N, C-alpha and C positions, 0 to 999 in steps of 0.2 A: 537662260545666258541672254546680257547681254545683248546687242546688235549692231555687231562693226562692220564703221566702208574697211572692207582688209582686199590690199590687192594681192597679187600671185600672178608672178613670173619665174617658167620654166611647165611647161607642159611637157611633158613625156610620160612616159611606164606610170613611176610617181608621182608625180607630177598631176596632170592630169583628174587621179581617183581623188588625191588629201582638197584640191582647190573643191574637185565636184560635196564630198560631203561639209564643206564649211557652205558651199550652197545648200544647201539640204538643213544643217542647221538655225538658217532664215535667214544669214551672215551678207549683205549687201560686199558682192567681192567682182572685182575689176583684175583681170587676163594681158598678160601678151606673151607669149612666145615670139619668137624669132622666123620659127615657119609657124604663118597666124592660121592657115588653116582649122591645123593640132587645136583649136582655138572655140572650132566650129561649133562641136558638143552642144563646147561649156557654154559657150555664151545662147542656145538655141534652149536654153538648157537656163537663162536667167542671168550669164553673167555680163557682165557690161567691158567690151571688149577698149585697148588700150594703141598711143600704134607704138611709144616707147615707155622705155619704165622710170623716163622723170616724168611721164600723164599720171602712171599708173597713182607716183608717192606718190601727184597733187593734188588725186583726189581720195587719197584715206589717212585713214587711224595707224595704219597695218602693212603692211610692207612680207609675204614668207616668197624666198626668195629657191630653188632646185634648181643648178639648172645645170654644166655638163664635171668642168675644170675651175679647178685658180682662177687660170686665168680667163674665165670668162662671170664667175663672179668678181673680177676685179673690174673687170666691163662693162660692170650690172650698175657698180654699188660709183666709180667713183667716172665714168668716160662722160663728154659732154653730156647727151644727153641722159644723165647716170639720177641715179636714187637723190642720189647726195645735191647733184645739181642746184636740185629744189625743196632739196627737205626745212618741216619747219621742228620747229621746239615743241617735242615733246611724241616727236613721232615713233615710231618702234617700229625698226627694222631685221626680219631672223631670218638669215640663213643656212636654210637645211639642206645644202647641200653637205658634201662631204671633201669641200676642199683644207687648206694648212690650215695650223694653231697662226702660225706669226699672221696669216691676212686677217684672223677672223681677230685680233688685236692687233690691226694693222685699221679697220674698223670700228672697228672697236674705240680706239684711241681719237680719228679723223670724229665721230658721231660726239665725241666727251668735249666736244669744242666749239658745236653745235648746237648741241643739246635734243642729242636724238640717243635714245636709248636700241642698246643691240643684241642677242645677246646667238650664240652658234649651234646650233641644235642638230648636225644630222637626224638619222635614224635611218632604225633599220627593219626589217623584212620582207622586202623584196612590196614584188607585184600583188600578189598576195597580201601580206601587212595594207596595203593601201588600199586595196578594193577591203579588206576588208574592218577596215579604221582601226583596224590593232600591233600597229606600231608602235617602237620602243624609240624615246625621244630623247636625247643622249643634253642637256642643256651649260651651255658657258654664262659669263656674264655677269652682272649684277646678282643681284638678288632680286631684291625688289622689283626690278624689271621682270625676273620669270617666272612670279604673282602676278605680277600684272598680264602677261601669256599666259600661262599653264592654260586655262581654262578655251583661252583659239587650239594651242598643241594641239589641246586634251580630244579635239571633237578626232580629226584623222591617228590619238594615236592609246593602242593600251597601257600603257605605261611612257610616263613624263618624269622626268631622275636630274636634279639641279647636279649639276658638277663641282660646279666654282668657276674662278676666275674665265675670263674672255681663255677662250684656245679650250679651256679644255674638255670644255663638249665637245671637241673635234680632235683629241688626243683622245677621252676615251674609243670614239668609233676608229682610232686606231688600233685599239686595242680588244673593240667583234672584231677589226677584218686578218689582221693575230689567227686571229680561236679561230676563226670564219676557211682562210686557207690555208691549212692542212685541215685542217674536218675538209677538202671539197677532194682535194690529194685522195685520204685516203677512203672517203666511200666509192672515190671516181674507183680505185683502184680495188674495195672489194667486192664492187658490182664486174671489174673484169677478171679479178678472181669469178669468180661463180661461173661466168660468161665459160672460161678456158675449162675448169671441172664439170662443165654440163651439169650442173643446177640450174633449177630455175629461179632466176632472179626478182623473177613480184617472190616468191614466196622466201627469200634469201632477207625480202627488202620484214619482210612481215617480221619475221622472229627476230631479226635483228634489232629492230624498233623498236619489241618490245621490253626491249633486254636493257642493262648497260654501254650497248654498240649506241643507243637513241639522238638523232641529234638532226636540226635544224634543215641539217646538206641533204641527209638520206632524204625522210618527212616528205620534202616539198621537191625536190629535183629529180630525188630517186625513180618517180616513178611516173617523172617527161621522160624521163628516157629511156626510159621500158619500150614507150612510142616513134624515139627519138625524135623529140618534141624538143627541137634549143632555141624557139622564143625565149626573146632575153623577161625577163625577170627584173635579171638585173646585167648592164652590157659586158660581157669583158671586160671593151677595153675604157669599162669606167673602175672593170678591176682591178684592173694590174694597177691606170694612178691611187686607185689607196691603198696598193701594195711599194709604190714605186716614195710614196705618202711619210708609209710608216715607218719603209727605211734608213731612206733622211734623216725620219728624227731619231731615229737609234743609235746614226752615227753619230750627232750630234751630240749626244749624248757618253758616245760608246760602247753601244751596247751590240753585241749579235746575236737576229735573230736567223741560226742554221734555214727553218722548218719556211720560215719569211718570204727569204735567201730563194730556196728552192722549190716555192709557190710562183712565188712573182714568178724563176725563167721558167717553168711552165703554161705563166702566163702571156708571157715576151712571146718565146714563139708560138702558143695560142692567135695573136692578133700577127705576129709575122706574117701567119702562113692565111692572113685573113678572115678571120674569124670576130676581132672585134668584135660587130655589131652584133652577139650570137653571147643567149646566153652564159654566163659559169659555167655550167652544165655542158657547151660546150666542149669542155677538157675531156668526156670521154669515147666521146667523134674523137678530138685528136690524139690520144697517146693511142686508142681501138689503131687508131689510119698505121703510131708509127709503133705496133709492134708488129 
């Protein structure tokens, strides 16, 4: 693979691991994060710190972003010290954040006016997928840009798929979150039922995981729940944000999603109780306390 100058913005639970994989692959990686100390480990590993998104854009050919909320994406791209303030024709900006399809299109349209190629490329797989470089990456934008960037995305992904025009990556991620929403509720209720009936929850996870009930949430978060490990592989507050985006997009098309609405209501209560900075599996703790 050709060595590239890559900017990486957003060094949270997943972003830090993704940037580490790019460094391990031999790329020159420039990093920025609002909390600078989160970059210390990567800088020690060889990354180059920059003080603003604009400085990242000034020194790189590709910039990857993964931040918390759509308003954070907007700031990173469009603020006075944002990426677009110094963007150069031919650069490729890739937003890995789960954000709104409309913002992905806004970024794409602006990029077109100044010759910057953009992709919306949200990822799925949580902290484990990021650490093991087996994320699923769903991409929207021009297919020629996808072909140019796919090798970089493959460094930390197990599967990278082009989904269509700008915004299509985000719409695919909404479909992903809709599936996970009901699965998480079902997984937690399964373990609550098993616990109430006096079953060995470890055995329940093992046997259900070998049959038709097998799913990612049970395999990844079930064992954490057994040890009351609610640390974030994916923040509950960010999952709530995603579900609200999915419901807004569905509403715009007069589509009703009652299962997703139920999960959203649960996670709203989780966040309201102060559990937003825990992992999505904290739903087990919340529902246990509610019974």
